[in-house]
C-alpha positions as CSV (number, residue, x, y, z in Angstrom):
1,X,24.5,-17.5,22.2
2,X,21.2,-15.9,21.3
3,X,18.5,-16.0,24.0
4,X,14.8,-15.2,23.7
5,X,13.1,-13.1,26.3
6,X,9.5,-12.3,27.1
7,X,7.7,-9.5,25.3
8,X,7.4,-7.6,28.6
9,X,11.2,-7.9,29.1
10,X,11.9,-6.9,25.4
11,X,10.0,-3.6,25.6
12,X,11.8,-2.4,28.8
13,X,14.4,-0.8,26.6
14,X,11.8,1.8,25.5
15,X,12.3,5.2,27.2
16,X,10.4,8.4,27.5
17,X,10.6,10.5,24.3
18,X,11.7,7.5,22.1
19,X,10.5,7.0,18.5
20,X,9.3,3.6,17.5
21,X,8.8,2.2,14.0
22,X,6.6,-0.8,13.5
23,X,7.0,-3.1,10.5
24,X,4.1,-2.5,8.1
25,X,0.9,-4.3,7.0
26,X,0.4,-7.9,8.0
27,X,3.8,-8.2,9.6
28,X,3.0,-5.9,12.5
29,X,4.1,-7.9,15.7
30,X,1.0,-7.7,17.9
31,X,2.7,-9.2,20.9
32,X,5.3,-6.4,21.0
33,X,2.7,-3.7,20.4
34,X,0.6,-5.0,23.3
35,X,3.6,-5.2,25.6
36,X,4.6,-1.6,24.8
37,X,1.1,-0.4,25.4
38,X,1.0,-2.2,28.8
39,X,3.8,0.2,29.9
40,X,1.7,3.3,29.3
41,X,1.6,4.4,32.9
42,X,5.4,4.7,33.0
43,X,6.1,6.0,29.5
44,X,5.6,9.6,28.3
45,X,5.8,11.2,24.9
46,X,6.7,8.0,22.9
47,X,6.1,8.5,19.1
48,X,4.9,5.4,17.3
49,X,5.3,5.7,13.5
50,X,4.4,3.4,10.8
51,X,2.7,2.9,7.4
52,X,-0.6,1.1,7.5
53,X,-0.5,-1.9,9.9
54,X,-3.0,-4.7,10.4
55,X,-4.2,-5.7,13.8
56,X,-5.0,-3.9,17.0
57,X,-3.4,-0.5,17.9
58,X,-4.1,-0.1,21.6
59,X,-1.4,2.7,21.9
60,X,-3.7,4.8,19.6
61,X,-6.3,5.1,22.3
62,X,-6.8,8.9,22.9
63,X,-6.8,8.2,26.6
64,X,-3.1,7.3,26.3
65,X,-2.2,10.6,24.6
66,X,0.3,11.5,27.3
67,X,2.2,8.2,26.7
68,X,1.9,7.7,23.0
69,X,1.6,9.8,19.8
70,X,0.9,8.2,16.5
71,X,2.7,9.4,13.4
72,X,1.2,7.8,10.3
73,X,3.0,7.7,7.0
74,X,-0.2,6.1,5.6
75,X,-3.4,6.3,7.7
76,X,-5.1,3.0,8.3
77,X,-8.6,2.5,9.7
78,X,-7.3,1.4,13.0
79,X,-5.5,4.8,13.7
80,X,-7.7,7.2,11.6
81,X,-9.4,8.5,14.8
82,X,-6.2,9.8,16.2
83,X,-6.0,12.7,13.6
84,X,-9.2,14.2,14.9
85,X,-8.6,13.3,18.5
86,X,-5.2,15.0,18.5
87,X,-3.1,12.0,19.5
88,X,-2.0,11.4,16.0
89,X,-0.4,13.1,13.0
90,X,0.0,12.4,9.3
91,X,3.3,12.6,7.4
92,X,2.6,12.8,3.6
93,X,5.4,10.9,1.8
94,X,5.7,8.7,-1.3
95,X,6.2,5.1,-0.4
96,X,9.4,5.1,-2.5
97,X,10.8,7.7,-0.2
98,X,9.9,6.3,3.2
99,X,13.3,4.6,3.6
100,X,15.0,8.0,3.0
101,X,13.3,9.3,6.2
102,X,15.4,6.9,8.1
103,X,18.6,6.8,6.0
104,X,18.9,10.6,6.0
105,X,18.1,10.8,9.7
106,X,15.1,13.0,8.9
107,X,13.0,10.8,11.2
108,X,15.6,9.2,13.6
109,X,14.5,6.0,15.2
110,X,15.3,4.6,18.6
111,X,13.5,1.3,18.4
112,X,12.1,-0.8,15.5
113,X,9.5,-3.6,16.0
114,X,9.7,-6.4,13.4
115,X,8.4,-9.9,12.9
116,X,10.5,-12.6,11.3
117,X,10.6,-16.3,10.5
118,X,12.8,-18.6,12.6
119,X,16.5,-18.6,11.6
120,X,17.6,-21.2,9.1
121,X,20.6,-23.5,9.8
122,X,22.9,-20.5,8.9
123,X,21.2,-18.1,11.3
124,X,19.2,-16.2,8.7
125,X,15.6,-15.0,9.3
126,X,13.1,-13.7,6.7
127,X,11.1,-10.5,7.0
128,X,8.4,-12.5,5.3
129,X,5.3,-10.7,4.1
130,X,6.7,-7.1,4.5
131,X,10.0,-5.7,3.4
132,X,9.0,-2.2,2.4
133,X,11.0,0.3,4.5
134,X,11.9,-2.3,7.2
135,X,15.5,-2.7,6.2
136,X,16.2,1.0,6.4
137,X,14.5,1.1,9.8
138,X,16.6,-1.7,11.0
139,X,19.8,-0.1,9.8
140,X,19.1,3.3,11.4
141,X,17.4,2.3,14.7
142,X,19.4,2.0,17.9
143,X,17.6,-1.1,19.0
144,X,15.9,-3.9,16.9
145,X,13.3,-5.9,18.7
146,X,11.8,-8.9,16.9
147,X,9.1,-11.4,17.2
148,X,10.3,-14.7,15.8
149,X,7.2,-16.5,14.6
150,X,7.2,-20.0,13.0
151,X,4.1,-19.0,11.0
152,X,5.9,-16.2,9.1
153,X,6.7,-17.4,5.6
154,X,10.2,-17.3,4.4
155,X,10.2,-15.1,1.3
156,X,13.0,-14.6,-1.2
157,X,14.6,-11.3,-2.1
158,X,15.9,-8.4,0.1
159,X,14.2,-9.4,3.4
160,X,16.9,-11.8,4.7
161,X,18.6,-10.7,8.0
162,X,20.9,-12.6,10.3
163,X,19.8,-13.3,13.8
164,X,22.8,-11.3,15.0
165,X,21.1,-8.2,13.7
166,X,18.4,-8.7,16.3
167,X,19.2,-6.9,19.5
168,X,16.3,-8.5,21.4
169,X,13.9,-11.1,20.3
170,X,10.7,-12.9,21.5
171,X,9.7,-16.3,20.3
172,X,6.0,-16.4,19.9
173,X,3.7,-18.5,17.6
174,X,0.7,-16.5,16.4
175,X,-1.3,-16.3,13.1
176,X,-0.1,-13.7,10.5
177,X,-2.8,-11.0,10.1
178,X,-5.1,-12.0,7.3
179,X,-7.2,-9.9,4.9
180,X,-10.3,-11.2,3.1
181,X,-12.1,-9.6,0.2
182,X,-16.0,-9.4,0.1
183,X,-17.9,-10.8,-2.8
184,X,-17.8,-8.6,-5.9
185,X,-20.9,-6.6,-6.8
186,X,-22.2,-5.8,-10.3
187,X,-20.6,-2.4,-10.4
188,X,-17.1,-3.7,-9.5
189,X,-17.4,-6.5,-12.1
190,X,-18.2,-3.9,-14.8
191,X,-15.2,-1.8,-13.8
192,X,-13.0,-4.9,-13.8
193,X,-14.1,-5.6,-17.4
194,X,-13.5,-2.1,-18.5
195,X,-10.0,-2.0,-17.0
196,X,-9.2,-5.5,-18.3
197,X,-10.0,-4.2,-21.8
198,X,-7.1,-1.8,-21.5
199,X,-4.6,-4.5,-20.6
200,X,-2.6,-6.0,-23.4
201,X,-1.0,-9.5,-23.4
202,X,2.6,-9.1,-22.1
203,X,1.7,-6.3,-19.8
204,X,3.2,-5.9,-16.3
205,X,0.7,-5.0,-13.6
206,X,0.7,-2.9,-10.4
207,X,-2.5,-3.0,-8.3
208,X,-3.4,-2.6,-4.7
209,X,-5.7,-4.5,-2.5
210,X,-9.5,-4.2,-2.6
211,X,-12.5,-5.1,-4.6
212,X,-11.7,-3.3,-7.8
213,X,-8.2,-4.7,-8.3
214,X,-9.7,-8.1,-7.5
215,X,-12.4,-7.5,-10.1
216,X,-9.8,-6.7,-12.7
217,X,-7.9,-9.9,-11.9
218,X,-11.0,-12.1,-12.4
219,X,-11.3,-10.7,-16.0
220,X,-7.7,-11.6,-17.0
221,X,-8.0,-15.4,-17.2
222,X,-7.6,-15.4,-21.0
223,X,-4.7,-13.0,-21.1
224,X,-1.1,-14.2,-21.8
225,X,2.3,-13.6,-20.4
226,X,1.4,-11.0,-17.8
227,X,3.9,-9.8,-15.1
228,X,3.7,-8.5,-11.6
229,X,5.7,-5.5,-10.4
230,X,3.6,-4.1,-7.6
231,X,3.7,-2.7,-4.1
232,X,1.6,-5.6,-2.9
233,X,-0.6,-8.4,-4.1
234,X,-3.2,-10.6,-2.6
235,X,-4.9,-13.9,-3.2
236,X,-6.4,-12.8,-6.6
237,X,-3.1,-13.4,-8.4
238,X,-2.5,-17.0,-7.3
239,X,-4.8,-18.8,-9.8
240,X,-3.5,-16.6,-12.6
241,X,0.1,-17.6,-11.7
242,X,-0.9,-21.3,-11.4
243,X,-2.6,-21.1,-14.8
244,X,0.4,-19.4,-16.5
245,X,-1.5,-16.2,-17.2
246,X,1.0,-14.4,-14.9
247,X,4.5,-15.7,-15.6
248,X,6.6,-12.6,-15.8
249,X,8.1,-13.6,-19.2
250,X,7.7,-10.2,-20.8
251,X,9.0,-8.1,-17.8
252,X,11.9,-5.8,-18.3
253,X,13.0,-6.0,-14.6
254,X,13.6,-9.5,-13.2
255,X,11.7,-11.4,-15.9
256,X,10.2,-14.7,-14.7
257,X,9.6,-13.4,-11.2
258,X,6.7,-11.6,-9.5
259,X,7.9,-8.6,-7.5
260,X,6.3,-6.9,-4.5
261,X,7.3,-5.0,-1.3
262,X,4.6,-6.4,1.0
263,X,1.8,-9.0,0.8
264,X,-1.6,-9.2,2.5
265,X,-4.2,-11.8,2.1
266,X,-5.3,-15.2,3.4
267,X,-3.3,-18.2,4.8
268,X,-3.4,-19.6,1.3
269,X,-1.4,-16.6,0.1
270,X,1.1,-17.0,2.9
271,X,1.5,-20.7,2.3
272,X,2.0,-20.0,-1.5
273,X,4.8,-17.5,-1.1
274,X,6.6,-19.5,1.6
275,X,10.0,-20.5,0.1
276,X,8.7,-19.7,-3.4
277,X,11.5,-18.3,-5.6
278,X,8.9,-17.0,-8.1
279,X,7.9,-14.3,-5.6
280,X,10.7,-11.8,-5.0
281,X,10.3,-9.3,-2.1
282,X,12.3,-6.1,-2.5
283,X,12.5,-2.8,-0.6
284,X,10.0,-0.1,-1.5
285,X,12.7,2.3,-2.6
286,X,13.5,-0.3,-5.3
287,X,10.0,-1.6,-6.2
288,X,8.5,1.9,-6.3
289,X,11.4,3.6,-8.0
290,X,10.1,5.3,-11.2
291,X,13.4,4.6,-13.0
292,X,13.0,0.9,-12.2
293,X,9.2,0.7,-12.9
294,X,9.5,2.3,-16.3
295,X,11.9,-0.4,-17.5
296,X,8.9,-2.8,-17.7
297,X,7.3,-2.5,-21.2
298,X,3.5,-2.2,-21.2
299,X,3.6,-1.3,-17.5
300,X,0.0,-0.9,-16.2
301,X,-0.7,1.0,-13.0
302,X,-4.2,0.5,-11.6
303,X,-5.1,2.8,-8.6
304,X,-8.1,4.3,-7.0
305,X,-9.3,7.6,-5.7
306,X,-11.7,9.3,-3.3
307,X,-12.8,11.8,-6.0
308,X,-11.6,13.1,-9.4
309,X,-12.4,16.6,-10.8
310,X,-13.3,17.0,-14.4
311,X,-9.8,18.3,-15.3
312,X,-8.3,15.1,-14.0
313,X,-7.0,16.1,-10.5
314,X,-7.1,13.0,-8.3
315,X,-7.8,13.2,-4.6
316,X,-6.8,9.9,-2.9
317,X,-5.8,10.6,0.7
318,X,-8.6,12.8,2.1
319,X,-12.3,13.4,2.1
320,X,-12.4,17.1,1.9
321,X,-10.4,18.3,5.0
322,X,-10.7,14.9,6.7
323,X,-7.4,13.0,6.3
324,X,-8.3,9.4,5.3
325,X,-5.4,7.3,4.0
326,X,-2.1,8.4,2.4
327,X,-0.1,9.2,-0.6
328,X,1.3,5.7,-0.7
329,X,2.8,4.5,-4.0
330,X,0.1,5.9,-6.4
331,X,2.3,8.6,-7.9
332,X,5.4,6.3,-8.0
333,X,3.5,3.8,-10.3
334,X,1.4,6.3,-12.2
335,X,4.6,8.1,-13.3
336,X,6.5,4.8,-13.9
337,X,3.7,3.4,-16.0
338,X,3.4,6.7,-18.0
339,X,7.0,6.6,-18.9
340,X,7.0,2.9,-19.7
341,X,7.0,1.9,-23.4
342,X,3.3,1.1,-24.1
343,X,2.5,1.8,-20.5
344,X,-0.9,2.9,-19.1
345,X,-1.7,4.9,-15.9
346,X,-5.2,4.1,-14.8
347,X,-7.4,5.4,-12.0
348,X,-10.5,3.1,-11.5
349,X,-13.4,4.1,-9.3
350,X,-17.2,3.5,-9.0
351,X,-19.0,6.5,-10.5
352,X,-20.7,7.3,-7.1
353,X,-20.4,6.4,-3.4
354,X,-22.8,4.0,-1.7
355,X,-24.7,7.1,-0.6
356,X,-25.2,8.3,-4.2
357,X,-22.6,11.1,-4.2
358,X,-20.8,11.5,-7.4
359,X,-17.1,10.7,-7.3
360,X,-16.4,12.6,-10.5
361,X,-16.9,16.2,-9.5
362,X,-16.8,19.7,-11.1
363,X,-14.3,20.8,-8.4
364,X,-12.6,18.9,-5.6
365,X,-14.1,19.4,-2.2
366,X,-12.7,22.2,0.0
367,X,-9.5,20.9,1.6
368,X,-9.1,17.8,-0.6
369,X,-5.6,16.7,-1.2
370,X,-4.3,16.3,-4.8
371,X,-2.2,13.1,-4.8
372,X,-2.0,12.7,-8.6
373,X,-2.0,15.8,-10.7
374,X,-4.1,16.4,-13.8
375,X,-0.9,16.0,-15.9
376,X,-0.2,12.5,-14.7
377,X,-3.4,10.5,-15.3
378,X,-3.9,8.8,-18.6
379,X,-7.1,6.9,-18.1
380,X,-10.0,7.1,-15.7
381,X,-12.4,4.1,-15.6
382,X,-15.8,3.7,-14.0
383,X,-18.6,1.2,-14.6
384,X,-19.8,3.5,-17.4
385,X,-16.6,3.3,-19.5
386,X,-13.2,4.7,-20.1
387,X,-12.1,8.3,-20.3
388,X,-8.7,8.7,-22.0
389,X,-7.2,12.0,-20.8
390,X,-3.6,12.0,-22.0
391,X,-3.1,14.7,-24.6
392,X,-6.6,16.1,-24.1
393,X,-7.5,19.7,-23.5
394,X,-9.5,20.7,-20.4
395,X,-12.7,21.0,-22.4
396,X,-12.1,17.5,-23.9
397,X,-11.4,16.1,-20.4
398,X,-14.6,17.6,-19.0
399,X,-16.6,15.9,-21.8
400,X,-14.9,12.6,-21.4
401,X,-15.2,12.5,-17.6
402,X,-18.9,13.6,-17.7
403,X,-19.6,10.7,-20.1
404,X,-18.4,8.1,-17.6
405,X,-20.0,9.8,-14.5
406,X,-23.2,8.4,-13.2
407,X,-26.1,9.5,-15.4
408,X,-27.9,11.1,-12.4
409,X,-25.0,13.5,-12.0
410,X,-23.8,14.3,-15.5
411,X,-25.9,17.4,-16.1
412,X,-25.0,18.9,-12.7
413,X,-21.3,18.3,-13.2
414,X,-21.2,20.0,-16.6
415,X,-23.4,22.9,-15.5
416,X,-21.5,23.6,-12.3
417,X,-18.1,23.5,-14.0
418,X,-18.9,25.7,-17.0
419,X,-20.9,28.3,-15.0
420,X,-18.0,28.7,-12.6
421,X,-15.4,29.0,-15.3
422,X,-17.1,31.4,-17.7
């Protein structure tokens, strides 16, 4: 009844002026991406939209601008060049609201590319490592094209779809995109310790991927009854789960389960989540819903930033005027944690860049985008300590943030701010 085709045959359905959505993060189906790009000579004005995706993005080559235009809901490294080159755009949007772009037909879709596990005996496939906005895209797109991959783990939760929902599919065995973290340095370890000191037993955690979240996790081995309610997690949580540090027993939403909307890490992570009912994958408009997040007592949101001014404004999606990443779910979780009983909203950053430029600044750079406002942040953490901002005046904030800036910059920060605001 259901018959696989080649990738080249599958993408023949794409027409000029179509809009394509690609499943996010590690689930991006490379074989379909490559096959679509191979048709560049015969395609014109095709918009390719997505959140961050792992892997190669050949359609993002500026030489193919007549064929493809990239619309990023979160700008990954592999498409960052398109903004300056002119063959790409950025759509700022909270991760919790990306599904609404499709459901409300604000961004109508012609085709969606997904990657799923093989169907079980009942015909059901799993979206595996990325649910996020994929279900909304599937429901609104005219054509669903899937890579069925035996290496895609079967995850529990929302991401179960019947093979009959696939209009076209390709059977192809390929590794799921992996992500490995570098060894932690001394500064990251200090930040991890400072953040861990703010986390109480029984807290529920949200954290992203990267060295600082990983550094925090390494400092939690003696904590008890922690939970996970997060956009994503990586390998750093596995040992904490296996050692009963993370068990979800104190969560307000789905206790006894770890919740995420996408996953990214090593093969060990993908093997761990395969058919594991402890890990529940839900849509991003559920996981990132402030009204849902706040129901977890002691909710702790740990996020990062490009720079923070001394009043507490957080720039997280640009370096000055240069668009760099995206809004993502930072505000969703900062707000949800702030409203949680005993919750804490934390921004954790190194005090300066690798080039010695202060990341705590008197004023944000010209053109910098404010992702999280000065009213939302409760704590800012660097390797030099913790600044508690909630309920503090501007003058108190300036003092607190100067105190955790790098010593080489403290005098400059304070002088610049007060001279300009006299």
